[in-house]
C-alpha positions in Angstrom: 104.1 -213.7 271.1 107.0 -213.0 269.1 105.9 -215.1 266.2 102.7 -213.6 266.0 104.6 -210.2 265.7 107.0 -211.3 262.9 104.5 -213.0 260.8 102.5 -209.4 260.9 105.5 -207.3 260.1 106.2 -209.8 257.6 102.8 -209.2 255.9 103.2 -205.4 255.9 106.6 -205.7 254.3 105.0 -207.7 251.2 102.2 -205.4 251.1 104.1 -202.4 250.9 106.3 -203.7 248.3 103.2 -205.3 246.4 101.8 -201.7 246.4 104.9 -199.9 245.4 105.4 -202.1 242.2 101.7 -201.5 241.5 102.4 -197.9 242.0 105.4 -197.5 239.7 103.8 -199.6 236.7 100.7 -197.9 236.8 102.7 -194.4 236.4 105.1 -196.2 233.7 101.7 -197.2 232.1 100.0 -193.8 232.1 102.8 -192.0 231.2 101.8 -190.1 227.6 104.7 -190.8 225.1 104.6 -189.8 221.8 104.3 -192.3 219.1 107.8 -193.4 217.5 109.1 -195.6 214.4 111.1 -198.3 215.2 113.6 -198.1 213.1 117.2 -198.2 215.1 119.9 -198.2 213.6 123.7 -199.4 213.7 125.9 -196.3 214.8 127.8 -195.1 211.2 125.8 -197.7 209.0 122.1 -197.2 207.3 121.0 -200.7 207.8 118.4 -201.1 210.2 118.3 -203.0 213.4 114.9 -202.2 214.6 111.6 -203.6 213.1 111.4 -200.4 210.4 112.6 -200.6 206.7 112.0 -198.7 203.5 108.5 -201.4 202.4 107.3 -201.6 206.0 107.3 -199.3 209.2 107.2 -200.4 212.4 105.6 -197.8 214.7 105.8 -198.0 219.0 102.9 -196.5 220.6 100.8 -196.6 223.7 97.1 -197.1 223.1 96.1 -195.3 226.2 97.6 -191.7 225.1 97.6 -192.0 221.5 94.8 -192.0 218.9 94.9 -194.1 215.5 94.9 -190.5 213.7 98.1 -189.5 214.7 99.7 -193.3 214.2 98.4 -193.0 210.9 99.9 -189.8 210.5 103.1 -190.7 211.3 102.9 -193.9 208.8 102.0 -191.8 206.3 105.2 -189.0 206.8 107.5 -192.3 206.7 105.9 -194.0 203.7 106.1 -190.4 202.1 109.5 -190.1 202.1 109.8 -192.9 199.1 106.4 -191.6 197.8 104.3 -194.3 198.8 101.2 -194.4 200.9 101.0 -196.8 204.1 98.9 -200.1 204.1 97.8 -201.6 207.8 99.5 -204.8 208.0 99.3 -206.2 212.1 100.3 -205.5 215.4 102.0 -207.1 218.1 101.6 -206.2 222.2 104.4 -205.9 224.7 107.3 -206.1 222.2 108.0 -201.9 221.9 108.9 -200.2 225.4 107.0 -200.2 228.5 105.5 -196.7 228.0 104.7 -197.6 224.3 104.0 -201.4 224.5 102.0 -201.7 221.0 103.8 -202.2 217.7 101.5 -201.4 214.5 103.1 -202.4 211.1 102.4 -200.4 207.3 103.6 -202.0 204.0 105.0 -198.5 202.2 102.5 -199.6 198.5 102.2 -197.3 195.6 99.5 -195.0 195.6 96.5 -196.0 193.4 95.2 -193.9 191.1 
């Protein structure tokens, strides 16, 4: 009888761990976070260590809580700093943070007349 009790309590513990992990991941993935430019820099240096530079902007965002317009506006504001306009240049998934897993790239190009 004790073997059955141990097996049942072990099954409940595993189910509780799975439920807790699912709850945590669901909460994190549902967090509304603002898109941000992946342009990290070394302290005291102007050299970037993130994916963004003057010619290519990388923006991290959560597709569940951020509209394409919001991402585009951020890219426009970054490229406008050098009097250029953004041109979509691809994206990758699961490469930024848990709350903002998608990273989209824009090339900053001279505006066409």
